[in-house]
N, C-alpha and C positions, 0 to 999 in steps of 0.2 A: 493233579490239583486243578487242571484247566476246566474240566467239566464242573467240578464242585464250586470253583470260583464263579463260573458263569451262573450257576443256579443261585448261589448266594447273593449275587447282585440283584436278583428279583425281589429281595427284601424291600427295595426302594419302590414306592408307588410310581415314581417317575420312570424308572426302568421298566417296570411291568407295562405301563401305558405305552412306552416307546416300542416294546416288544409286541404288544397287541396290535399296534398300528402297522408295524412291519409285517406281521403275519397276515393282517387283512390285505395289505398291499400285494403281498406275494400271492395270496389266493386269488385276488382280483386279476392279477397279471396272468396267472395260470388259466383262469376261466376265459379271459380274452383270447389267449393263444389257442385254447381248445375250440372256441367258437370260430376262429379264423380257419383252423384245420377242418372243422365240420363244413364250413361254407365252401372251402376249396374242394371238398369231396362231394358236394351236393347234398349234404345231410344236415342242413341248418335246422330242420324241424326238430332235431334232437337237442337243441340248446337248453331246454328246460331240464332234461335229464342230466346234462353236464353241470348245470347250476346246482342241482341237488347233490351230485357227487362232490363237487368242490365245497359246498356249504356243509353237508351232513357228514361226509366221510373224511374230509380234510380239515376244514376250518374249525368246526365244533370240537372234534377230539383234541386237536392241538391247543385250542384255547382252554379247554378243560385241563389239559396237562400243564399249561402255563400257569393257571390259577392255583393248581395243586402244588406246583413247585414253589409258587409264591408263599404258601403257608409253611413250607419247610425251610425256606430261605433264611429267615431270621436266626433260627437255632443253628443252622449250618454256618452262617456267617460268624456267629459268636464263637463257634468251635474253631473255625479257621483263623480267627483273630487271635485266639489263645495260642494256637500253634505258631503264628507269625511272631508273637511277642517272645516266645521261647527261642526263636531263631536269632542267632547272633548277627546274621546279615540281613535283618528285617528291613533296614532302610536302603539296601542296595538294589532291590528290585521293586518295580512299580506295584505289583500285586501285594508284596509284603508290606510296602508303605501304606497302601490303601487299607489293608486289614488292620494294621497297627493303629492308624488314625481312628478307625471305627472303635477299636478296643479302648483307646485313650479317651475318646469322646464319651463312651458309655461309663467308664470308670471314674473319670476325673471331673466331668462337667455336669452341673445341675442347672439346666436352663431355667431362667425366671418364668413365672406363670404368664407374663404378658407375651412371651415369645411363641411363635407358631412353628410348625415343622419346617417352614421355609427358612427361618433363621438358623435352625439346627443344621440343615443341609448346607447353607451358605458357609457356616463355620467349618463344617467338615471339608467342603470343597476348597475353601480358602487355605486351610491348613495343609491339605494334600498337595495343592499347587505349590505352596511355599517349600514343602519338604522335597518335592520332586525337583524344583528349581535349585535347591541347595545341595542336591546330591553330588558328592565328590568335591565340594568346596569346604575346605577346612576352616573352621571358625565362622562360617557364614551364618549358621543358625543362631548361635548365641547373640550375635550382633543384631540379627533380625528380631529376636525376642526383645532386646533392649529398645529398638526402634518402635515396635508395636506397643510396648509398655509406656513409652514416652508419649505416643499418640493418645493412648487411653487416659493418661494423666491429664493432659490438656483437655480432653473431651469431657471427662467427668467434672472437671473444675468449671468448665464453661456452660455445661448443659443446664444446670440449675437456674442461673441468671437468665439464660436464653429462654427457658420454659416460662419463667415469670414474665419476661418482657414480650416475647413473640408468640408463645403458644398457651398463654394462660386461659384463654377462652375457647381454644380449639384442641380438644383432646385427641383428635385423629392425627393432627400434625405432631403432637407430642409423642403419641404411640409409635408413629413411623420412625421418629428419631431415636427413641428408646430401643426399639427393636434392632435397629442398625447397630447401636452401641452394644447391645447384648450379644449380637452375633460376632462382633469383633472381639469382645472380651472372651467369649467361648473359644474362638479360633486361637487367640493368644494363649489361653490356658492349655490347649492341645499342644501347641508349639513348645511351651515351657516344659510340659511333661515329656514330650519327645526328645527335647534337648537333654533333659535329665536322664532319660532312659538310654540315650546314645552315648552318654559321657562315661563309658566304662573305664577309660584310662585316665580320667582326670577327676579331681576332687574339688568341687566348688564349695562355696560357703553355704553350710546348711541354714544359717540364719538368713542369708540373702534369699535363698530359695523359699524359705517360709514366709518372708515378707512379701515376696512376689505372689505367692499363692493366696495369701490373705488379702492382698490388694485386689486380685482378680475376683475372688469370692465376694469381696465387698462391692465391687463394680456390678456384679450380677445381682446382688441383693438390692443395690441402689436402683437398678432398672425397675424392679417391682414397686419400690417406693415412689418413683417418679410417675409410673403409669397408673398406679392404683390409688394413690393418695390425692385428695382434692388440693390440699396445700402443697406447694412445691418445696421440698426440703433441699437445701443447699448441701453440697458435698462436704462432709465433716469427718471423713475417715482419714487415717494416715495415708500419706502419699509417698510415692517413690520419687527420687530425684529425676526430673525430666532431663533427658540427655539429647533431645532434639529441639529444634527451634519451634516457636509457635507457628511460623509460616509453613514449615515442613509438616508439622502435625496436622494443620488444617487441610493441606493438599492431600495427605494420605486419608484423612477422614472423609473428605468429599469424594475421593475416588472409591473408597469402600462403600459409602452410602449409595452411589450409583450402582455398584456391583450388587449390593444387597437387595436392591429394589428391581433388578433386571431379571426377567425370567430366564430359565435355562435355555441354552447352555451359557450365555453371557460371556462368550470368549473374549470379546474386545474389552469389555469393562473389567474383566478379571485381569487381563494382561496389563491394562492401564494401572490398576491397583498394584500389581506385583512390581511393575517398573518403578513405581514411587517407593514402595516399601523396601525393595532390595537395593535401591540406589545408595551407594556409600556416600555419606556426607559427614562433615565435621560435626562433632557433638557440641551441643549448646552448653554453656555454663549453667550449673545448677542455680 
């Protein structure tokens, strides 16, 4: 599975770009070493021939192979994700968790129109980071889902008045906030689906699960309303009982916003967000 997994990762434009840069660096280093060897042997006049060899016989064929693999990668990744979902130990290995997150994202989440591929990738990376951090911790994922839902409850309640007050005349500011909200709602829906998929030996409330799914779907729909409607509509959908304090929700939201707006790999901002999200705290009264 190792080679297939490597090829499947080329489905991401970010991964393909990194691989292309790595290939160019490798070929550049090889050319430099070749020129040094030629100079040591007194045959430096052959440098142009060495350049042609590295460019036409090494870099170009490998780059073509890389792009060709990129066209096959999406279908291969979907096939591997289906295999990972069938595996009962799918959350015990990093590769299995990664593929399962991809599967759940494709199956469970419909991103709002205002979202860009960056928000989809942030939702995926955030969910993957949470699941890997929760690996081996009994009961950790359900509690994390409750925390994320509480944060979203406060966020959707506050964002309408905020947009009317602070961002009524600046659509770019509103879009930036809405996209961050959409990314976190998508991440939470992945985590909710993963928690439900991993709960083979426990039976939660179907009604509670349905309420959470409906709440998250409403959050994603509300993002398009906020972004595409001229008049700001306040949140009027059913809410879930918030089980975290306003202060904790604000801290998590601010950390997520920083992570959502930071370019890859954003390791520090992701760690700051995870530390806040996974920190056990007393629940707030409804």
